[in-house]
N, CA, C and O of each residue as an XYZ file, in Angstrom:
764
protein
N     334.621     61.167     91.702
C     334.220     59.779     91.792
C     335.459     58.946     92.123
O     336.486     59.054     91.453
N     335.353     58.118     93.160
C     336.510     57.317     93.545
C     336.549     56.011     92.743
O     335.623     55.683     92.002
N     337.640     55.289     92.916
C     337.888     54.055     92.154
C     336.805     53.011     92.388
O     336.397     52.319     91.455
N     336.341     52.894     93.620
C     335.323     51.893     93.935
C     334.022     52.166     93.187
O     333.384     51.240     92.685
N     333.631     53.428     93.111
C     332.409     53.777     92.402
C     332.555     53.512     90.907
O     331.612     53.050     90.264
N     333.727     53.800     90.353
C     333.943     53.536     88.928
C     333.889     52.049     88.627
O     333.274     51.634     87.645
N     334.531     51.244     89.469
C     334.546     49.801     89.238
C     333.145     49.232     89.390
O     332.719     48.430     88.559
N     332.411     49.629     90.440
C     331.064     49.081     90.620
C     330.141     49.527     89.488
O     329.282     48.755     89.061
N     330.300     50.755     88.993
C     329.513     51.207     87.850
C     329.843     50.411     86.600
O     328.946     50.033     85.846
N     331.127     50.156     86.377
C     331.538     49.374     85.210
C     331.031     47.943     85.305
O     330.636     47.357     84.297
N     331.037     47.374     86.507
C     330.514     46.019     86.699
C     329.030     45.978     86.356
O     328.578     45.048     85.688
N     328.271     46.968     86.801
C     326.840     47.005     86.483
C     326.606     47.114     84.978
O     325.720     46.450     84.440
N     327.384     47.937     84.302
C     327.258     48.063     82.845
C     327.572     46.725     82.172
O     326.842     46.293     81.280
N     328.657     46.066     82.599
C     329.041     44.795     81.998
C     327.983     43.719     82.220
O     327.631     42.988     81.294
N     327.479     43.623     83.443
C     326.442     42.625     83.734
C     325.197     42.909     82.910
O     324.590     41.985     82.370
N     324.808     44.180     82.806
C     323.649     44.536     81.994
C     323.835     44.168     80.536
O     322.912     43.648     79.909
N     325.017     44.429     79.982
C     325.291     44.078     78.587
C     325.253     42.569     78.358
O     324.734     42.097     77.346
N     325.811     41.815     79.312
C     325.805     40.353     79.179
C     324.382     39.821     79.243
O     324.014     38.949     78.455
N     323.577     40.331     80.168
C     322.189     39.882     80.272
C     321.383     40.290     79.044
O     320.536     39.526     78.582
N     321.632     41.466     78.516
C     320.963     41.911     77.304
C     321.328     41.017     76.119
O     320.473     40.685     75.297
N     322.599     40.633     76.037
C     323.017     39.718     74.974
C     322.278     38.383     75.085
O     321.918     37.779     74.075
N     322.056     37.931     76.316
C     321.305     36.688     76.517
C     319.862     36.811     76.061
O     319.282     35.836     75.582
N     319.273     37.995     76.202
C     317.895     38.211     75.761
C     317.803     38.305     74.234
O     316.850     37.809     73.634
N     318.780     38.932     73.621
C     318.712     39.211     72.188
C     319.276     38.092     71.311
O     318.912     37.988     70.140
N     320.141     37.270     71.850
C     320.770     36.203     71.063
C     320.489     34.851     71.706
O     321.253     34.407     72.563
N     319.400     34.187     71.305
C     319.090     32.877     71.881
C     320.214     31.868     71.596
O     320.837     31.897     70.534
N     320.455     30.994     72.549
C     321.488     29.982     72.401
C     322.855     30.422     72.904
O     323.809     29.646     72.853
N     322.964     31.643     73.382
C     324.248     32.166     73.841
C     324.429     31.962     75.357
O     325.465     32.315     75.921
N     323.409     31.390     75.998
C     323.394     31.306     77.468
C     324.641     30.668     78.055
O     325.170     31.144     79.059
N     325.112     29.595     77.435
C     326.252     28.898     78.043
C     327.555     29.694     77.939
O     328.535     29.343     78.595
N     327.587     30.739     77.146
C     328.771     31.581     77.003
C     328.727     32.821     77.903
O     329.746     33.490     78.081
N     327.567     33.130     78.466
C     327.388     34.413     79.147
C     328.271     34.583     80.379
O     328.864     35.644     80.576
N     328.362     33.550     81.205
C     329.166     33.679     82.433
C     330.643     33.839     82.076
O     331.353     34.639     82.685
N     331.096     33.077     81.090
C     332.489     33.225     80.647
C     332.721     34.617     80.068
O     333.756     35.232     80.324
N     331.769     35.111     79.296
C     331.891     36.453     78.735
C     331.965     37.504     79.843
O     332.779     38.424     79.776
N     331.110     37.363     80.866
C     331.150     38.297     81.999
C     332.505     38.240     82.702
O     333.060     39.278     83.064
N     333.039     37.032     82.897
C     334.341     36.890     83.534
C     335.455     37.520     82.717
O     336.342     38.170     83.270
N     335.414     37.333     81.409
C     336.455     37.911     80.552
C     336.354     39.431     80.502
O     337.372     40.122     80.459
N     335.127     39.954     80.508
C     334.970     41.411     80.543
C     335.487     41.991     81.858
O     336.121     43.047     81.870
N     335.214     41.297     82.962
C     335.749     41.747     84.255
C     337.270     41.621     84.292
O     337.952     42.432     84.919
N     337.792     40.606     83.622
C     339.245     40.465     83.536
C     339.847     41.645     82.773
O     340.905     42.155     83.144
N     339.176     42.072     81.717
C     339.635     43.259     80.985
C     339.547     44.502     81.874
O     340.426     45.363     81.835
N     338.483     44.589     82.672
C     338.343     45.714     83.602
C     339.474     45.704     84.622
O     340.011     46.757     84.964
N     339.838     44.518     85.109
C     340.977     44.418     86.021
C     342.258     44.871     85.321
O     343.105     45.527     85.927
N     342.392     44.520     84.051
C     343.566     44.952     83.303
C     343.682     46.463     83.233
O     344.787     47.007     83.208
N     342.532     47.148     83.200
C     342.533     48.611     83.128
C     342.703     49.235     84.509
O     343.480     50.175     84.671
N     341.976     48.714     85.517
C     341.969     49.356     86.837
C     342.991     48.768     87.803
O     343.568     49.498     88.608
N     343.223     47.456     87.734
C     344.151     46.813     88.656
C     343.632     46.659     90.076
O     344.427     46.500     91.002
N     342.304     46.702     90.273
C     341.753     46.601     91.622
C     341.226     45.201     91.909
O     340.815     44.476     91.002
N     341.248     44.836     93.187
C     340.726     43.542     93.601
C     339.220     43.458     93.399
O     338.669     42.365     93.263
N     338.552     44.609     93.380
C     337.103     44.608     93.161
C     336.765     44.031     91.793
O     335.664     43.515     91.604
N     337.672     44.103     90.848
C     337.457     43.501     89.534
C     338.138     42.142     89.426
O     337.632     41.258     88.735
N     339.279     41.959     90.098
C     340.051     40.727     89.958
C     339.324     39.511     90.502
O     339.241     38.494     89.813
N     338.802     39.583     91.701
C     338.198     38.410     92.328
C     336.980     37.925     91.545
O     336.926     36.742     91.211
N     335.988     38.786     91.230
C     334.874     38.275     90.438
C     335.297     37.864     89.032
O     334.690     36.964     88.450
N     336.330     38.506     88.472
C     336.802     38.126     87.137
C     337.321     36.698     87.129
O     336.975     35.916     86.243
N     338.143     36.353     88.100
C     338.692     35.001     88.165
C     337.626     33.958     88.428
O     337.603     32.909     87.784
N     336.738     34.244     89.377
C     335.700     33.270     89.728
C     334.733     33.080     88.558
O     334.413     31.946     88.201
N     334.267     34.179     87.958
C     333.328     34.050     86.842
C     333.980     33.418     85.618
O     333.327     32.662     84.898
N     335.243     33.709     85.370
C     335.933     33.068     84.249
C     336.032     31.563     84.482
O     335.824     30.777     83.557
N     336.348     31.156     85.712
C     336.404     29.728     86.032
C     335.053     29.050     85.916
O     334.946     27.965     85.345
N     334.013     29.687     86.458
C     332.665     29.120     86.374
C     332.219     29.067     84.916
O     331.667     28.060     84.472
N     332.457     30.146     84.167
C     332.054     30.183     82.765
C     332.755     29.131     81.928
O     332.126     28.469     81.102
N     334.058     28.974     82.137
C     334.793     27.936     81.411
C     334.279     26.554     81.801
O     334.182     25.662     80.958
N     333.950     26.379     83.083
C     333.404     25.101     83.531
C     332.054     24.793     82.906
O     331.805     23.662     82.488
N     331.184     25.788     82.838
C     329.869     25.598     82.212
C     330.035     25.244     80.740
O     329.406     24.310     80.244
N     330.878     25.987     80.054
C     331.077     25.760     78.622
C     331.671     24.383     78.358
O     331.165     23.650     77.508
N     332.727     24.020     79.064
C     333.378     22.729     78.833
C     332.508     21.562     79.288
O     332.494     20.510     78.648
N     331.777     21.743     80.397
C     330.904     20.670     80.873
C     329.770     20.396     79.888
O     329.263     19.276     79.820
N     329.374     21.407     79.130
C     328.307     21.187     78.146
C     328.814     20.453     76.905
O     328.013     19.974     76.102
N     330.126     20.360     76.741
C     330.706     19.724     75.559
C     331.090     18.275     75.836
O     330.958     17.429     74.951
N     331.557     17.973     77.033
C     332.041     16.626     77.360
C     330.891     15.754     77.866
O     329.775     16.230     78.075
N     331.180     14.507     78.052
C     330.183     13.564     78.562
C     329.877     13.817     80.029
O     330.628     14.514     80.712
N     328.771     13.250     80.518
C     328.353     13.509     81.899
C     329.337     13.001     82.953
O     329.385     13.549     84.054
N     330.126     11.962     82.642
C     331.067     11.439     83.639
C     332.232     12.389     83.879
O     332.844     12.350     84.946
N     332.548     13.235     82.915
C     333.664     14.173     83.072
C     333.196     15.586     83.391
O     334.020     16.436     83.728
N     331.887     15.866     83.295
C     331.385     17.232     83.467
C     331.649     17.765     84.876
O     332.111     18.896     85.027
N     331.365     16.976     85.900
C     331.554     17.422     87.287
C     333.004     17.725     87.615
O     333.312     18.825     88.076
N     333.917     16.759     87.384
C     335.320     17.040     87.672
C     335.879     18.195     86.850
O     336.694     18.973     87.346
N     335.448     18.309     85.598
C     335.930     19.392     84.749
C     335.450     20.744     85.255
O     336.202     21.719     85.235
N     334.203     20.808     85.709
C     333.686     22.049     86.268
C     334.460     22.435     87.528
O     334.834     23.595     87.697
N     334.700     21.462     88.414
C     335.476     21.744     89.632
C     336.886     22.220     89.294
O     337.399     23.150     89.915
N     337.511     21.574     88.301
C     338.868     21.975     87.911
C     338.876     23.394     87.344
O     339.786     24.172     87.633
N     337.870     23.733     86.540
C     337.808     25.094     85.975
C     337.584     26.134     87.076
O     338.201     27.199     87.054
N     336.714     25.835     88.030
C     336.484     26.768     89.131
C     337.755     26.927     89.968
O     338.097     28.039     90.372
N     338.455     25.820     90.229
C     339.739     25.904     90.923
C     340.746     26.706     90.129
O     341.536     27.459     90.699
N     340.723     26.548     88.798
C     341.600     27.339     87.940
C     341.276     28.825     88.005
O     342.174     29.662     87.913
N     339.991     29.158     88.165
C     339.601     30.563     88.315
C     340.169     31.169     89.586
O     340.653     32.300     89.573
N     340.116     30.421     90.691
C     340.708     30.915     91.933
C     342.235     31.007     91.813
O     342.845     31.941     92.334
N     342.848     30.038     91.127
C     344.303     30.104     90.909
C     344.654     31.329     90.070
O     345.680     31.969     90.300
N     343.805     31.656     89.099
C     344.009     32.853     88.280
C     344.010     34.113     89.144
O     344.828     35.012     88.947
N     343.079     34.168     90.108
C     343.032     35.308     91.037
C     344.351     35.419     91.803
O     344.919     36.505     91.920
N     344.830     34.294     92.321
C     346.066     34.319     93.112
C     347.270     34.728     92.261
O     348.077     35.552     92.690
N     347.396     34.166     91.074
C     348.585     34.436     90.267
C     348.564     35.832     89.648
O     349.605     36.484     89.571
N     347.406     36.295     89.208
C     347.347     37.670     88.696
C     347.586     38.672     89.822
O     348.238     39.697     89.621
N     347.054     38.370     91.011
C     347.306     39.238     92.152
C     348.774     39.270     92.523
O     349.296     40.312     92.920
N     349.435     38.147     92.397
C     350.861     38.088     92.695
C     351.669     38.842     91.639
O     352.639     39.525     91.966
N     351.270     38.717     90.382
C     352.015     39.354     89.297
C     351.796     40.862     89.238
O     352.732     41.619     88.981
N     350.553     41.299     89.476
C     350.257     42.714     89.287
C     349.773     43.397     90.553
O     349.983     44.599     90.719
N     349.141     42.670     91.435
C     348.616     43.250     92.651
C     347.144     43.533     92.518
O     346.648     43.565     91.391
N     346.433     43.735     93.558
C     346.820     43.438     94.937
C     346.905     41.930     95.176
O     346.173     41.148     94.569
N     347.803     41.542     96.062
C     348.035     40.119     96.313
C     346.795     39.460     96.911
O     346.115     40.019     97.772
N     346.534     38.263     96.425
C     345.356     37.506     96.851
C     345.773     36.072     97.198
O     345.298     35.120     96.579
N     346.653     35.921     98.179
C     347.165     34.592     98.539
C     346.061     33.661     99.007
O     346.154     32.449     98.812
N     345.020     34.203     99.617
C     343.931     33.387    100.130
C     343.303     32.542     99.030
O     342.766     31.473     99.319
N     343.354     32.990     97.773
C     342.699     32.290     96.672
C     343.355     30.947     96.367
O     342.751     30.107     95.701
N     344.582     30.731     96.844
C     345.228     29.440     96.629
C     344.550     28.328     97.418
O     344.601     27.167     97.013
N     343.915     28.667     98.538
C     343.249     27.646     99.358
C     342.045     27.055     98.620
O     341.993     25.838     98.442
N     341.063     27.876     98.178
C     339.964     27.253     97.437
C     340.424     26.638     96.115
O     339.841     25.654     95.660
N     341.467     27.206     95.491
C     341.981     26.617     94.252
C     342.490     25.200     94.511
O     342.167     24.276     93.764
N     343.276     25.032     95.556
C     343.810     23.710     95.879
C     342.737     22.717     96.256
O     342.776     21.561     95.834
N     341.766     23.165     97.059
C     340.687     22.274     97.479
C     339.848     21.842     96.276
O     339.525     20.662     96.136
N     339.495     22.793     95.408
C     338.678     22.465     94.241
C     339.427     21.578     93.251
O     338.839     20.658     92.682
N     340.702     21.839     93.040
C     341.475     20.994     92.135
C     341.647     19.587     92.704
O     341.594     18.607     91.960
N     341.851     19.482     94.016
C     341.934     18.156     94.644
C     340.592     17.431     94.551
O     340.556     16.227     94.296
N     339.498     18.151     94.755
C     338.168     17.538     94.626
C     337.930     17.074     93.202
O     337.307     16.034     92.986
N     338.418     17.832     92.227
C     338.272     17.425     90.823
C     339.024     16.128     90.555
O     338.517     15.242     89.868
N     340.233     16.020     91.098
C     341.030     14.810     90.887
C     340.348     13.611     91.544
O     340.247     12.543     90.940
N     339.883     13.789     92.778
C     339.222     12.685     93.488
C     337.930     12.290     92.778
O     337.637     11.102     92.642
N     337.160     13.274     92.326
C     335.907     12.982     91.639
C     336.168     12.296     90.302
O     335.451     11.366     89.932
N     337.172     12.739     89.588
C     337.484     12.182     88.288
C     337.997     10.743     88.397
O     337.758      9.917     87.516
N     338.695     10.464     89.478
C     339.269      9.129     89.632
C     338.213      8.077     89.928
O     338.522      6.885     89.927
N     336.972      8.486     90.180
C     335.863      7.543     90.368
C     336.073      6.638     91.560
O     336.217      7.113     92.687
N     336.091      5.316     91.320
C     336.254      4.328     92.385
C     337.572      4.466     93.095
O     337.679      4.174     94.286
N     338.576      4.911     92.372
C     339.890      5.115     92.977
C     339.839      6.222     94.026
O     340.599      6.200     94.994
N     338.936      7.196     93.830
C     338.805      8.295     94.783
C     338.457      7.814     96.176
O     338.997      8.325     97.158
N     337.560      6.835     96.283
C     337.192      6.275     97.585
C     338.367      5.599     98.255
O     338.547      5.713     99.467
N     339.173      4.890     97.466
C     340.348      4.220     98.014
C     341.384      5.238     98.493
O     342.009      5.055     99.538
N     341.556      6.312     97.718
C     342.503      7.366     98.112
C     342.041      8.014     99.413
O     342.847      8.241    100.315
N     340.739      8.313     99.514
C     340.222      8.917    100.742
C     340.371      7.974    101.934
O     340.656      8.431    103.042
N     340.185      6.681    101.733
C     340.363      5.713    102.822
C     341.817      5.699    103.284
O     342.090      5.646    104.484
N     342.751      5.745    102.335
C     344.165      5.785    102.705
C     344.501      7.071    103.461
O     345.222      7.043    104.458
N     343.970      8.199    102.976
C     344.222      9.463    103.666
C     343.629      9.464    105.070
O     344.236     10.004    105.995
N     342.456      8.869    105.240
C     341.825      8.824    106.555
C     342.672      8.037    107.549
O     342.664      8.336    108.743
N     343.400      7.036    107.068
C     344.241      6.225    107.944
C     345.603      6.851    108.185
O     346.092      6.856    109.315
N     346.218      7.376    107.145
C     347.614      7.768    107.208
C     347.859      9.267    107.284
O     349.006      9.689    107.131
N     346.841     10.098    107.513
C     347.050     11.544    107.561
C     348.015     11.997    108.660
O     348.660     13.030    108.482
N     348.153     11.279    109.796
C     349.119     11.742    110.810
C     350.561     11.808    110.312
O     351.386     12.504    110.904
N     350.874     11.090    109.227
C     352.230     11.169    108.669
C     352.521     12.604    108.234
O     353.660     13.062    108.329
N     351.496     13.313    107.759
C     351.670     14.719    107.381
C     352.077     15.561    108.578
O     352.922     16.448    108.451
N     351.488     15.298    109.743
C     351.859     16.033    110.953
C     353.297     15.730    111.365
O     354.044     16.626    111.760
N     353.671     14.460    111.268
C     355.040     14.069    111.608
C     356.025     14.767    110.674
O     357.047     15.284    111.124
N     355.725     14.785    109.380
C     356.618     15.430    108.404
C     356.719     16.931    108.663
O     357.805     17.505    108.578
N     355.590     17.567    108.978
C     355.603     19.002    109.258
C     356.419     19.308    110.516
O     357.201     20.259    110.534
N     356.241     18.514    111.554
C     357.021     18.711    112.777
C     358.501     18.491    112.557
O     359.323     19.245    113.076
N     358.857     17.459    111.788
C     360.272     17.197    111.492
C     360.872     18.340    110.674
O     362.023     18.724    110.884
N     360.091     18.876    109.747
C     360.566     19.993    108.931
C     360.832     21.218    109.810
O     361.847     21.895    109.644
N     359.921     21.500    110.742
C     360.124     22.646    111.634
C     361.326     22.445    112.538
O     362.041     23.402    112.834
N     361.560     21.221    112.979
C     362.719     20.962    113.824
C     364.023     21.045    113.031
O     365.028     21.541    113.540
N     364.012     20.569    111.807
C     365.235     20.564    110.998
C     365.576     21.954    110.464
O     366.749     22.322    110.397
N     364.562     22.724    110.084
C     364.785     24.044    109.514
C     363.924     25.077    110.234
O     362.882     25.482    109.719
N     364.355     25.508    111.431
C     363.548     26.499    112.169
C     363.526     27.830    111.437
O     364.445     28.172    110.693
N     362.450     28.569    111.671
C     362.340     29.896    111.055
C     363.379     30.817    111.656
O     363.649     30.781    112.857
N     363.948     31.631    110.813
C     364.919     32.614    111.295
C     364.182     33.919    111.550
O     363.359     34.359    110.748
N     364.500     34.529    112.691
C     363.901     35.820    113.010
C     364.956     36.894    112.861
O     366.147     36.640    113.042
N     364.523     38.066    112.539
C     365.451     39.176    112.389
C     366.017     39.552    113.748
O     365.287     39.621    114.737
N     367.315     39.795    113.791
C     367.937     40.198    115.048
C     367.782     41.691    115.226
O     367.977     42.465    114.290
N     367.423     42.095    116.459
C     367.247     43.500    116.790
C     368.565     44.022    117.331
O     369.145     43.421    118.235
N     369.045     45.135    116.788
C     370.314     45.682    117.293
C     370.160     46.127    118.746
O     369.129     46.672    119.138
N     371.190     45.886    119.521
C     371.188     46.235    120.940
C     372.159     47.393    121.141
O     373.253     47.408    120.576
N     371.744     48.359    121.954
C     372.598     49.517    122.233
C     373.850     49.060    122.976
O     373.810     48.103    123.749
N     374.951     49.747    122.734
C     376.221     49.396    123.373
C     376.100     49.554    124.879
O     375.570     50.552    125.368
N     376.589     48.572    125.603
C     376.607     48.643    127.058
C     375.343     48.122    127.717
O     375.276     48.119    128.946
N     374.342     47.682    126.976
C     373.135     47.140    127.607
C     372.921     45.715    127.124
O     373.348     45.340    126.032
N     372.259     44.938    127.948
C     371.984     43.553    127.576
C     370.699     43.515    126.741
O     369.899     44.448    126.803
N     370.498     42.462    125.975
C     369.271     42.357    125.178
C     368.005     42.413    126.025
O     366.999     42.967    125.582
N     368.033     41.848    127.244
C     366.831     41.879    128.081
C     366.547     43.298    128.586
O     365.386     43.694    128.686
N     367.612     44.078    128.910
C     367.400     45.468    129.327
C     366.839     46.296    128.186
O     365.968     47.141    128.397
N     367.333     46.058    126.975
C     366.862     46.790    125.795
C     365.388     46.490    125.544
O     364.614     47.403    125.255
N     364.990     45.227    125.649
C     363.597     44.844    125.414
C     362.685     45.445    126.468
O     361.589     45.901    126.144
N     363.122     45.455    127.745
C     362.260     46.007    128.791
C     362.118     47.523    128.647
O     361.059     48.074    128.949
N     363.173     48.204    128.189
C     363.047     49.654    128.010
C     362.103     49.964    126.846
O     361.382     50.960    126.886
N     362.101     49.114    125.805
C     361.171     49.318    124.693
C     359.735     49.091    125.146
O     358.829     49.800    124.708
N     359.516     48.104    126.024
C     358.160     47.840    126.525
C     357.656     49.001    127.366
O     356.468     49.322    127.328
N     358.555     49.645    128.136
C     358.126     50.761    128.981
C     357.785     51.986    128.136
O     356.894     52.754    128.498
N     358.484     52.180    127.012
C     358.227     53.341    126.167
C     356.972     53.154    125.326
O     356.302     54.139    125.015
N     356.639     51.954    124.955
C     355.543     51.700    124.024
C     354.185     52.170    124.541
O     353.463     52.808    123.775
N     353.779     51.896    125.809
C     352.454     52.347    126.240
C     352.317     53.867    126.212
O     351.242     54.379    125.901
N     353.364     54.581    126.525
C     353.271     56.040    126.526
C     352.994     56.551    125.119
O     352.211     57.484    124.936
N     353.624     55.950    124.141
C     353.404     56.378    122.761
C     351.985     56.057    122.314
O     351.382     56.830    121.569
N     351.440     54.920    122.760
C     350.090     54.537    122.363
C     349.032     55.381    123.044
O     347.989     55.658    122.451
N     349.286     55.807    124.311
C     348.298     56.573    125.064
C     348.209     58.018    124.613
O     347.244     58.713    124.930
N     349.199     58.469    123.883
C     349.240     59.854    123.487
C     348.166     60.101    122.414
O     348.162     59.466    121.360
N     347.268     61.030    122.709
C     346.208     61.362    121.763
C     346.644     62.569    120.930
O     347.577     63.276    121.310
N     345.979     62.809    119.800
C     346.341     63.984    119.008
C     346.230     65.276    119.790
O     347.038     66.184    119.596
N     345.234     65.377    120.682
C     345.076     66.589    121.491
C     346.249     66.766    122.443
O     346.729     67.881    122.648
N     346.718     65.642    123.034
C     347.862     65.708    123.955
C     349.114     66.103    123.201
O     349.936     66.852    123.729
N     349.284     65.615    121.968
C     350.457     65.976    121.179
C     350.428     67.450    120.820
O     351.473     68.100    120.786
N     349.222     67.995    120.545
C     349.104     69.407    120.200
C     349.454     70.305    121.379
O     350.043     71.372    121.207
N     349.079     69.855    122.601
C     349.348     70.651    123.799
C     350.837     70.699    124.104
O     351.320     71.696    124.640
N     351.584     69.629    123.771
C     353.002     69.543    124.118
C     353.867     70.403    123.271
O     355.084     70.427    123.455
């Protein structure tokens, strides 16, 4: 049995146990998603696979959002839920960075959800902030362009053979590359 089959089997067992707990213990519903997320987080701790990490972070964020939104007033429930969901995606990114596999993509939804939480929470101020951003967003492009001009990316230098120019070296590498790609396993066996 490979790792994927073990993780998917464990996920099915965990989901079944959480749903069974919901059937047998009335009033536990608002804790179930958080419980599922924490169980998947424990599974990630044991296996270290992304198949457990991504749903663990998302379900933990959703579960924490459901639980906290049920405790606070209605004006804070929406922003708090968005912040918890963004925190779940941030958890995926940071745990992936700390232990692996890396999940840099999770920072994008984390940032968007956390920004949406701030804008939603700010109420009337959120509309004013969005109006300012709609007018002044090109400043971000100017800053990014200035940053690229001031601090260009450094590329690794390729060593050049003695007696040849860098352009001759690059052209000889280009001529050799197609031959290596065209070589099939059968052709290599014949040689």
